[in-house]
VEXVEX-548794 format. One line per 3 residues: number of its first residue (from 1); their letters; for each residue x, y, z of N, C-alpha, C. Coordinates in nm, 4 decimals, padded with zeros to 6 digits. Atoms other than C-alpha are relative to their C-alpha. Layout:
BEGIN
NUM	A	X,Y,Z,X,Y,Z,X,Y,Z; ... .
END
This chain:
BEGIN
1	MHY	-00.0898,-00.0823,-00.0755,-00.5633,00.3698,26.0689,-00.0308,00.1462,-00.0282; 00.0242,-00.1429,00.0173,-00.6175,00.7423,26.1251,00.1233,00.0759,00.0454; -00.1173,-00.0797,-00.0309,-00.3416,01.0018,26.1277,-00.0441,00.1410,00.0334 .
4	FLN	00.0321,-00.1341,-00.0434,-00.3633,01.3314,26.3120,00.0908,00.0979,-00.0720; -00.0752,-00.1006,00.0728,-00.2547,01.6288,26.1025,00.0101,00.1227,00.0886; -00.0121,-00.1144,-00.0885,-00.1108,01.9065,26.3193,00.0805,00.1128,-00.0607 .
7	QRI	-00.0662,-00.1210,00.0474,00.0381,02.2533,26.2783,00.1479,-00.0236,-00.0274; -00.1432,00.0203,00.0180,00.3993,02.1409,26.3211,00.0303,-00.0821,-00.1238; -00.0253,00.0826,00.1181,00.3740,01.8763,26.0510,-00.0108,00.0851,-00.1262 .
10	LTS	00.0187,-00.0759,00.1234,00.2400,02.1150,25.7899,00.0926,00.1199,-00.0127; -00.0850,-00.1172,00.0133,00.4431,02.4227,25.8716,00.1450,-00.0369,-00.0221; -00.1363,00.0422,00.0293,00.7619,02.2183,25.8420,00.0238,-00.0175,-00.1485 .
13	ILT	-00.0121,00.0210,00.1437,00.6945,02.1873,25.4710,00.0302,00.1347,-00.0661; -00.0346,-00.1320,00.0511,00.8790,02.5054,25.3757,00.0149,00.0016,-00.1508; -00.0192,00.0029,00.1448,00.9516,02.3928,25.0213,-00.1253,-00.0424,-00.0740 .
16	CAL	00.1202,00.0528,00.0654,00.6004,02.2751,24.9533,-00.0719,00.1094,-00.0772; 00.0737,-00.0951,00.0812,00.4393,02.4601,24.6649,-00.1444,-00.0448,-00.0199; 00.1357,00.0495,00.0194,00.1319,02.2443,24.6643,-00.0350,-00.1017,00.1052 .
19	LAA	00.0614,00.1041,-00.0813,-00.0713,02.0643,24.9206,-00.1181,-00.0446,-00.0835; 00.0931,00.0344,00.1073,-00.2622,01.8785,24.6568,-00.1379,-00.0367,00.0484; 00.1341,00.0397,-00.0401,-00.5450,01.7162,24.8408,00.0002,-00.0553,00.1409 .
22	ILR	00.0249,00.0612,-00.1293,-00.6722,01.6326,25.1824,-00.1333,-00.0703,-00.0144; 00.1207,00.0786,00.0209,-00.9274,01.3584,25.1745,-00.0452,-00.0564,00.1332; 00.0531,00.0477,-00.1269,-01.1427,01.2918,25.4775,-00.1151,-00.0952,-00.0245 .
25	PAR	00.1088,00.0949,00.0211,-01.3663,00.9880,25.5021,-00.1282,00.0462,00.0680; 00.1296,-00.0292,-00.0614,-01.7352,01.0261,25.5725,-00.0275,-00.0962,00.1152; 00.0194,00.0993,-00.1051,-01.7180,00.7106,25.7882,00.1316,-00.0232,00.0720 .
28	ADK	-00.1193,00.0193,-00.0819,-01.4741,00.6362,26.0704,00.0805,-00.1237,-00.0383; -00.0719,00.1229,00.0343,-01.3814,00.2933,25.9286,00.0830,00.0129,-00.1279; -00.0810,-00.0229,00.1190,-01.2194,00.4448,25.6171,00.1248,00.0799,00.0384 .
31	PNF	-00.1222,-00.0739,-00.0343,-00.8582,00.5701,25.6267,-00.0012,00.1419,-00.0555; -00.0222,-00.1349,00.0522,-00.7663,00.9363,25.5847,00.1149,-00.0047,-00.0987; -00.1092,-00.0159,00.0949,-00.5439,01.0363,25.2926,00.0451,00.1447,00.0033 .
34	VFV	-00.0558,-00.1332,00.0176,-00.3141,01.3364,25.2779,00.1075,-00.0129,-00.1068; -00.1019,-00.0033,00.1044,-00.1227,01.3952,24.9549,00.0738,00.1324,00.0134; -00.0835,-00.1195,-00.0036,00.1633,01.6400,24.9933,00.0913,-00.0084,-00.1214 .
37	ISD	-00.0789,-00.0005,00.1222,00.3213,01.7295,24.6619,00.0736,00.1325,-00.0063; -00.0777,-00.1239,00.0088,00.6019,01.9793,24.6273,00.0634,00.0116,-00.1378; -00.0655,-00.0253,00.1280,00.7364,02.1367,24.3123,00.1500,00.0110,00.0213 .
40	DQR	-00.1450,-00.0202,00.0047,01.1051,02.1198,24.2316,00.0722,-00.0524,00.1230; -00.0675,00.0612,-00.1146,01.2057,01.8918,24.5170,00.0575,-00.1337,-00.0436; -00.0642,00.1269,00.0341,01.4580,01.6165,24.4595,-00.0462,-00.1105,00.0930 .
43	WDT	00.0424,00.1172,-00.0755,01.3772,01.2659,24.5821,00.0770,-00.0152,00.1303; -00.0840,00.0239,-00.1177,01.6628,01.2721,24.8350,00.0074,00.1185,00.0958; -00.0028,-00.1162,-00.0896,01.5776,01.6000,25.0104,-00.0940,-00.0163,00.1189 .
46	LGA	00.0753,00.0326,-00.1208,01.4091,01.4307,25.3050,00.0878,-00.0880,00.0884; -00.0688,00.0908,-00.0902,01.5531,01.2687,25.6130,-00.0450,-00.1432,-00.0225; 00.0546,00.1345,00.0232,01.3246,00.9714,25.5397,00.0634,-00.0676,-00.1210 .
49	AGN	-00.0662,00.0552,00.1182,01.5115,00.9277,25.2100,00.1465,-00.0321,00.0281; -00.1373,00.0309,-00.0374,01.8378,00.8848,25.4008,00.0942,00.1178,00.0000; -00.0854,-00.1184,00.0030,01.9670,01.2398,25.3742,00.0236,00.0491,00.1428 .
52	RAI	-00.0359,-00.0392,-00.1374,02.1490,01.3160,25.7017,00.0211,00.1507,00.0140; -00.0261,-00.1439,-00.0050,02.2168,01.6811,25.6089,-00.1279,00.0826,00.0035; 00.1271,-00.0717,00.0041,01.8495,01.7732,25.5751,-00.0875,-00.0479,00.1146 .
55	HTP	00.0801,00.0332,-00.1177,01.6272,01.7863,25.8819,-00.1477,00.0267,-00.0302; 00.1431,-00.0070,00.0281,01.2626,01.7131,25.8071,-00.0738,-00.0947,00.0943; 00.0535,00.0963,-00.0967,01.1423,01.5488,26.1296,-00.1488,-00.0280,-00.0147 .
58	NLD	00.1442,00.0226,00.0097,00.7709,01.5972,26.0718,-00.0372,-00.0774,-00.1264; 00.0233,00.0785,00.1216,00.7758,01.4715,25.7135,00.0521,-00.1418,00.0182; -00.0535,00.1339,-00.0279,00.9931,01.1814,25.8301,-00.0985,-00.0804,00.0844 .
61	KMA	00.0983,00.0672,-00.0852,00.7339,01.1009,26.0963,-00.1216,-00.0440,-00.0827; 00.1118,00.0370,00.0880,00.4571,01.1067,25.8338,00.0386,-00.1190,-00.0873; -00.0459,00.1106,00.0849,00.6650,00.8764,25.6107,00.0062,-00.1298,00.0805 .
64	ESG	-00.0126,00.1187,-00.0854,00.7259,00.6380,25.9011,-00.1359,-00.0566,00.0402; 00.1296,00.0469,-00.0493,00.3647,00.6210,26.0195,-00.1031,-00.0187,-00.1103; 00.0937,00.0128,00.1111,00.1986,00.6392,25.6795,00.0581,-00.0861,-00.1099 .
67	VYF	-00.0530,00.0709,00.1159,00.2880,00.5229,25.3312,00.0968,00.0938,-00.0706; -00.1029,-00.0776,00.0667,00.6106,00.6500,25.1769,00.0437,-00.0787,-00.1230; -00.0328,00.0680,00.1241,00.6691,00.5604,24.8134,00.1453,00.0296,-00.0366 .
70	RQA	-00.1440,-00.0214,00.0190,01.0487,00.5274,24.8046,00.0441,-00.0039,-00.1459; -00.0448,00.0138,00.1383,01.0696,00.4349,24.4370,-00.0969,00.0643,-00.0988; 00.0927,-00.0693,00.0894,00.7943,00.6545,24.2979,00.0775,00.1034,-00.0811 .
73	TIH	-00.0623,-00.1006,00.0854,00.8871,00.8823,24.0139,-00.1082,00.0667,-00.0833; 00.0959,-00.0686,00.0853,00.7151,01.1326,23.7910,00.0262,-00.0365,-00.1451; -00.0074,00.0371,00.1406,00.6476,01.0753,23.4244,00.0607,00.1125,-00.0836 .
76	VTQ	-00.0500,-00.1169,00.0718,00.7357,01.4264,23.3106,00.0406,00.1047,00.1039; -00.0563,-00.0902,-00.1005,00.9379,01.6948,23.4875,-00.0602,00.1401,-00.0016; 00.0705,-00.1274,-00.0093,00.6790,01.9721,23.4752,-00.1233,-00.0197,00.0872 .
79	CSP	00.1042,00.0149,-00.1018,00.4114,02.0459,23.7320,-00.1388,-00.0292,-00.0550; 00.1389,00.0224,00.0423,00.0861,02.0662,23.5339,-00.0223,-00.1359,-00.0664; 00.0243,00.1355,00.0507,00.1296,01.7428,23.3312,00.0123,-00.1060,00.1091 .
82	SRA	-00.0097,00.0934,-00.1131,00.2377,01.5683,23.6518,-00.1288,00.0010,00.0808; 00.1260,-00.0123,-00.0734,-00.0735,01.6984,23.8246,-00.1127,-00.0692,-00.0763; 00.1010,00.0670,00.0826,-00.2915,01.5808,23.5338,00.0160,-00.1518,00.0099 .
85	MLL	-00.0242,00.1432,-00.0105,-00.1274,01.2396,23.5595,-00.0465,-00.0538,00.1355; 00.0471,00.0425,-00.1318,-00.1987,01.2183,23.9337,-00.1525,-00.0067,00.0047; 00.1466,-00.0015,00.0021,-00.5640,01.3058,23.8716,-00.0571,-00.1164,-00.0804 .
88	TGM	00.0566,00.0981,00.0932,-00.6164,01.0622,23.5834,00.0628,-00.1386,00.0094; -00.0730,00.1258,00.0002,-00.3570,00.7899,23.6424,00.0536,-00.0350,-00.1380; -00.0415,00.0238,00.1384,-00.2658,00.8275,23.2753,00.1176,00.0898,-00.0361 .
91	SPF	-00.1150,-00.0786,00.0440,00.0472,00.9514,23.0996,-00.0460,00.1261,-00.0725; 00.0352,-00.1222,00.0721,00.0525,01.3004,22.9481,-00.0387,-00.0265,-00.1457; 00.0319,00.0307,00.1396,00.0435,01.1438,22.6007,-00.1402,-00.0579,-00.0140 .
94	ATG	00.1351,00.0565,00.0042,-00.2808,00.9647,22.6868,-00.1061,00.1064,00.0253; 00.0999,-00.1021,-00.0328,-00.4578,01.2684,22.8344,00.0036,00.1190,-00.0944; -00.0135,-00.1186,00.0834,-00.3245,01.5343,22.5991,00.0528,00.1207,00.0751 .
97	WLS	-00.0601,-00.1100,-00.0765,-00.1847,01.7511,22.8806,00.1508,-00.0255,-00.0025; -00.1360,00.0405,00.0332,00.1677,01.7331,22.7396,00.1093,00.0768,00.0736; -00.1010,-00.0801,-00.0700,00.3557,02.0159,22.9129,-00.0686,00.1198,00.0635 .
100	NQY	00.0558,-00.1240,-00.0551,00.3076,02.3390,23.1036,-00.0445,00.0932,-00.1133; 00.0256,-00.0925,00.1101,00.3072,02.5173,22.7678,-00.0934,-00.0557,-00.1081; 00.0790,00.0548,00.1104,00.1195,02.2738,22.5415,-00.0962,-00.1078,00.0489 .
103	QED	00.1045,00.0981,-00.0277,-00.2073,02.0844,22.5772,-00.0827,-00.0150,-00.1269; 00.0907,00.0198,00.1121,-00.4325,01.9303,22.3165,-00.1314,00.0712,00.0298; 00.1198,-00.0822,-00.0152,-00.7529,02.1269,22.2576,-00.1080,-00.0636,00.0879 .
106	HVK	00.1105,00.0637,-00.0720,-00.9877,01.8675,22.4108,00.0133,00.0065,00.1527; -00.0144,-00.0119,-00.1464,-00.8434,01.9203,22.7630,00.0095,00.1446,00.0466; -00.0172,-00.1412,-00.0346,-00.8159,02.3016,22.7517,-00.1337,00.0684,00.0248 .
109	SAD	00.1273,-00.0618,-00.0364,-01.1513,02.3795,22.9108,-00.0297,-00.0325,00.1466; 00.0358,00.0179,-00.1415,-01.3187,02.3931,23.2531,-00.0371,-00.1442,00.0324; 00.0349,00.1408,-00.0220,-01.4384,02.0323,23.2089,00.0825,-00.0921,-00.0911 .
112	GFR	-00.0865,00.0693,00.0946,-01.1463,01.9097,22.9966,00.0366,-00.1433,00.0340; -00.0306,00.1384,-00.0379,-01.0940,01.5872,23.1944,-00.1267,-00.0842,00.0154; 00.1288,00.0669,-00.0198,-01.4618,01.4824,23.1791,-00.0032,-00.1436,-00.0523 .
115	HYP	00.0000,00.1347,00.0585,-01.3776,01.1709,22.9747,00.0826,-00.1002,00.0796; -00.0902,00.0869,-00.0745,-01.1401,01.0283,23.2347,-00.0511,-00.0251,00.1418; 00.0272,00.0208,-00.1429,-01.1983,00.8631,23.5708,00.1074,00.0756,00.0788 .
118	LLP	-00.0924,-00.0854,-00.0739,-01.0393,01.1039,23.8191,00.0044,-00.0421,00.1464; -00.0175,00.0451,-00.1373,-00.8975,01.0112,24.1583,-00.0880,00.0759,00.0997; 00.0870,-00.0685,-00.0965,-01.0748,01.2897,24.3548,-00.1476,-00.0348,-00.0176 .
121	ALL	00.1406,00.0340,00.0256,-01.4076,01.2067,24.1869,-00.0311,-00.1421,00.0465; 00.0208,00.1377,-00.0452,-01.3671,00.8337,24.2555,-00.0070,-00.0063,00.1524; 00.0025,-00.0029,-00.1462,-01.2895,00.9048,24.6212,-00.1246,00.0712,00.0524 .
124	RDA	00.1240,-00.0699,-00.0375,-01.5772,01.1544,24.6453,-00.1188,-00.0953,-00.0110; 00.1103,00.0933,00.0219,-01.8124,00.8927,24.5025,00.0021,-00.1165,00.0987; -00.0124,00.1063,-00.1008,-01.6810,00.6432,24.7621,-00.0283,00.0525,00.1404 .
127	GYS	00.0388,-00.0545,-00.1286,-01.7919,00.8765,25.0424,00.1022,00.0891,00.0668; -00.1007,-00.0891,-00.0568,-01.4833,01.0915,25.0958,-00.0349,00.1457,-00.0266; 00.0032,-00.1432,00.0207,-01.4784,01.4658,25.1394,00.1358,00.0364,-00.0592 .
130	TVL	-00.1253,-00.0284,00.0685,-01.2157,01.5865,24.8921,00.0279,00.1499,00.0023; -00.0351,-00.1399,-00.0206,-01.0326,01.9121,24.9551,00.1272,00.0328,-00.0780; -00.1198,-00.0515,00.0656,-00.7898,02.1029,24.7347,00.0414,00.1262,00.0726 .
133	CGK	-00.0555,-00.1194,-00.0622,-00.5686,02.3518,24.9094,00.1425,00.0139,-00.0519; -00.1326,-00.0176,00.0574,-00.2701,02.4775,24.7112,-00.0065,00.0406,-00.1452; -00.0166,-00.0386,00.1391,-00.1516,02.5304,24.3575,-00.0776,-00.0961,-00.0918 .
136	WHL	00.0768,00.0823,00.0918,-00.3690,02.4047,24.0702,00.0680,-00.0092,-00.1367; -00.0702,-00.0100,00.1282,-00.2288,02.5129,23.7280,-00.0508,-00.0988,-00.1057; 00.0639,00.0785,00.1061,-00.4754,02.3214,23.5063,-00.1229,00.0766,-00.0484 .
139	DPM	00.1218,-00.0637,00.0501,-00.7584,02.4434,23.2819,-00.1270,-00.0659,00.0534; 00.1191,00.0588,-00.0615,-01.0137,02.1852,23.4010,-00.0117,00.0483,00.1456; 00.0189,-00.0545,-00.1338,-01.1595,02.3356,23.7168,-00.0034,-00.1120,00.1041 .
142	PWN	-00.0081,00.1055,-00.1013,-01.0990,02.1429,24.0406,-00.1357,-00.0577,00.0404; 00.1324,00.0513,-00.0372,-01.4713,02.1142,24.1192,-00.0550,-00.0920,-00.1098; 00.0379,00.0924,00.1070,-01.5132,01.9419,23.7798,00.0868,-00.1254,00.0002 .
145	CGF	-00.0896,00.1156,-00.0116,-01.2416,01.6956,23.8827,-00.0279,-00.0805,00.1264; 00.0383,00.0774,-00.1168,-01.4092,01.5784,24.2021,00.0299,00.0630,00.1347; -00.0259,-00.0660,-00.1284,-01.2926,01.8258,24.4672,-00.1277,00.0661,00.0493 .
148	THL	00.1239,-00.0535,-00.0558,-01.5822,01.9135,24.6946,00.0220,00.1279,00.0793; -00.0307,-00.1202,-00.0790,-01.4080,02.1826,24.9025,00.1286,00.0621,-00.0529; -00.1160,-00.0740,00.0500,-01.1659,02.4501,24.7829,00.0190,00.1237,00.0860 .
151	PLW	-00.0087,-00.1145,-00.0908,-01.0881,02.6705,25.0816,00.0960,00.1089,-00.0469; -00.0970,-00.0982,00.0466,-00.7808,02.8406,24.9309,00.0888,-00.0685,-00.1029; -00.0781,00.0640,00.1052,-00.6060,02.7675,24.6044,00.0529,00.1026,-00.0984 .
154	MPQ	-00.0659,-00.0867,00.0974,-00.3826,02.9158,24.3360,-00.0313,-00.0534,-00.1396; 00.0347,00.0487,00.1334,-00.5404,02.8789,23.9903,00.1175,00.0035,-00.0980; -00.1099,-00.0185,00.0942,-00.2344,03.0061,23.8055,00.1198,-00.0891,00.0357 .
157	GSD	-00.1152,00.0877,-00.0192,00.0923,02.8157,23.7674,00.0959,00.0452,00.1068; -00.0889,-00.0506,-00.1042,00.2968,03.0399,23.9900,-00.0309,00.1466,00.0224; 00.0180,-00.1403,-00.0323,00.3000,03.3778,24.1526,00.0985,00.0341,00.1098 .
160	VYK	-00.0850,-00.0393,-00.1118,00.4705,03.5673,24.4312,-00.0302,-00.0903,00.1192; 00.0198,00.0873,-00.1154,00.5148,03.3754,24.7549,-00.0428,00.0754,00.1245; 00.0517,-00.0798,-00.1106,00.3991,03.6600,24.9778,-00.1054,00.0940,-00.0573 .
163	NAP	00.1102,-00.0874,00.0423,00.0693,03.8481,24.9471,-00.0440,-00.0313,-00.1436; 00.0325,00.0478,00.1352,-00.0355,03.6445,24.6430,-00.1500,00.0063,-00.0290; 00.1403,00.0116,00.0385,-00.3610,03.6474,24.4475,-00.0422,-00.1473,00.0032 .
166	LAE	00.0468,00.1373,-00.0181,-00.5470,03.3319,24.5531,-00.1516,-00.0048,-00.0130; 00.1442,00.0198,00.0156,-00.8940,03.1927,24.4888,-00.0549,-00.0744,00.1208; 00.0708,00.0722,-00.1060,-01.1491,03.0606,24.7371,-00.1268,-00.0583,-00.0589 .
169	GKS	00.1242,00.0614,00.0428,-01.4295,02.8164,24.6706,-00.0022,-00.0330,-00.1480; 00.0189,00.0429,00.1383,-01.5704,02.7225,24.3324,-00.0019,00.1196,-00.0948; -00.0196,-00.1138,00.0883,-01.4436,03.0307,24.1528,00.1495,00.0185,-00.0190 .
172	SQT	-00.1417,-00.0262,00.0240,-01.1117,03.1074,23.9893,00.0340,00.1479,00.0147; -00.0221,-00.1419,-00.0282,-01.1521,03.4766,24.0759,00.0960,00.0118,00.1180; -00.0996,-00.0112,-00.1067,-00.8513,03.5782,24.2872,-00.0078,00.1336,00.0716 .
175	TIH	-00.0210,-00.1206,-00.0794,-00.7959,03.8302,24.5629,00.1326,-00.0169,00.0725; -00.1280,00.0036,-00.0700,-00.4745,03.9214,24.7413,-00.0229,-00.0503,00.1422; 00.0028,00.0534,-00.1364,-00.4188,03.7203,25.0605,00.1312,00.0350,00.0671 .
178	TGY	-00.1182,-00.0470,-00.0707,-00.1768,03.8680,25.3117,00.0698,-00.1143,00.0713; -00.0806,00.1023,-00.0649,00.1014,03.6368,25.4212,00.0750,-00.0828,-00.1031; -00.0744,00.0903,00.0873,00.3323,03.3696,25.2805,-00.0919,-00.1121,-00.0475 .
181	VNG	00.0895,00.0970,00.0626,00.1577,03.1304,25.0423,00.0039,-00.1346,00.0730; -00.0085,00.1310,-00.0658,00.2904,02.8119,25.2091,-00.0703,00.0013,00.1346; 00.0656,-00.0114,-00.1300,00.1751,02.9295,25.5513,-00.1508,00.0116,-00.0131 .
184	LFC	00.1441,-00.0157,00.0218,-00.1661,03.0347,25.4185,-00.0643,-00.1337,-00.0380; 00.0537,00.1301,00.0407,-00.2188,02.6978,25.2479,00.0001,-00.0971,00.1190; -00.0085,00.0916,-00.1144,-00.1034,02.5078,25.5569,-00.1061,00.0334,00.1054 .
187	DEA	00.1004,-00.0408,-00.1000,-00.3236,02.7088,25.7943,-00.1397,-00.0394,-00.0457; 00.1330,00.0324,00.0527,-00.6250,02.6573,25.5685,-00.0211,-00.1506,-00.0025; 00.0111,00.1468,00.0020,-00.5542,02.2851,25.5293,-00.0276,-00.0536,00.1389 .
190	IR	00.0236,00.0440,-00.1394,-00.5435,02.2441,25.9073,-00.1443,00.0306,00.0400; 00.1399,-00.0334,-00.0307,-00.8781,02.4275,25.9406,-00.0929,-00.1008,-00.0641 .
END
């Protein structure tokens, strides 16, 4: 099954601080994957979760036509250890990325996850084009984790949401990008 990603779907994600990965197959017989991960969003702040007071029609449509993990939960309530867990499939205690503020020395480098099988690298090796567009907030560099394309990303944990310093490509060097971060990430992800 293939899903079309359009402007309305992505721009409706006003609370999204991270569009973690867009994975496109090299062959037409493989499914597309889009992971949308938002920071600081409760499980019930989607119409698809049964919340009648919140209107998220495009996310609801994605949940209806794709895969929506109704009972998924995070292992730790901080963004960088959660991101490390998504990459490795392992708990923060197993990887050493314990919190936003504390990591064991062996993971605090550009290739700090080299000892672990990583989801983007596994998908890349299976013929997918892996794209990171959004917030990163890890010391291991995304290109060392299996991402093949990095059109626009935020190396640091957080910053201003308008006219922010963002990186492009396989460099963590940032320059100011004019506009709202969510809109910039969404526009780049669509491209």
